[in-house]
Every structure is written in structure tokens, then in C-alpha cells.
C-alpha positions, 0 to 999 in steps of 0.5 A: 827670399828668406822667411823671417819673423816680423816681430823681430824687426824692431829688435834687429833695428835696436841691435844695429843701432847698438852694436857691440865693439867687436861688431862695430870694428868688423863692420866699419873696418872691413865688412862695410867696404867689402866687395860683397854686400853684407847686412847687419842684424838681419832677421832670418826665420826666428833668428837675428844674425850678426851679418848676412850676405845674400850673394855669398850665402854667408852668415857671420856670427861674433860670439862673446863669452855667453856663447860658451855656456851649455844652454847657449851652445845648444841654442847656437847648434840649433840656429846653425843647423837651421841656417845651414838647412837654408843653404847658408854657410855660418862663420863663427868668430869669438870677440877675442879673435876680432880683437886680437886676430883681426887680420886673420878673421878678415882673411878667413871671411875673404877665403869663404866668399 
């Protein structure tokens, strides 16, 4: 069982209720009916990941433009390292990929399951 910061549960619930357009698209058009169960906005340690599958040991992150600023990139590296040390594979896709290359994103996720 993964440890988590209980102080983040309310924030995670709010994020689930207010998904970005790209998160909503990936969830409702693909992950929700995927053969492997995914959870949305899952708290893992001191992080909230966009999507998580226990069975596949996969985290999916959707990155908007703010993720390409220097500080955010360093935080993402630390986060990915933490998750990988837990034995999780981190898949990252840009919001642009979800909007313009949705089928390729879905195929890549399937390939990694």
C-alpha cells in the first residue's frame, strides 16, 4: 500500500471535480473504460498524480505549458524520481498531444500497460 499525505485528500477531491479539459477528455473517452482500472487525482506521498493504475503500476501525467518553466521542470523531475523509486512507471503527455494526437496517446498508454 502506498503512503500518502492525508492533508492532500481534499485538494485531490477538488481536482477530480474540476479536471482540465484534457484530463476530462482522456478520462471519459479512454481511461474510464480501459481494461485496466485507473484512479483520478490519486494522492501518492506528497504528490497528487493525474491518473494512477495500481495493477499496471503506471502514473499518467498531463502537462500544460506551466510544466515547461525551469522551476516546474525541476519539480517534475523530483516527482518522477520519487514515483519511479516506488516502482511506478511515469507516462507524461502534453495537453497538445491529448488535443491533437489523442489516438497516439491512447495507443502509447495501451502499449505500456
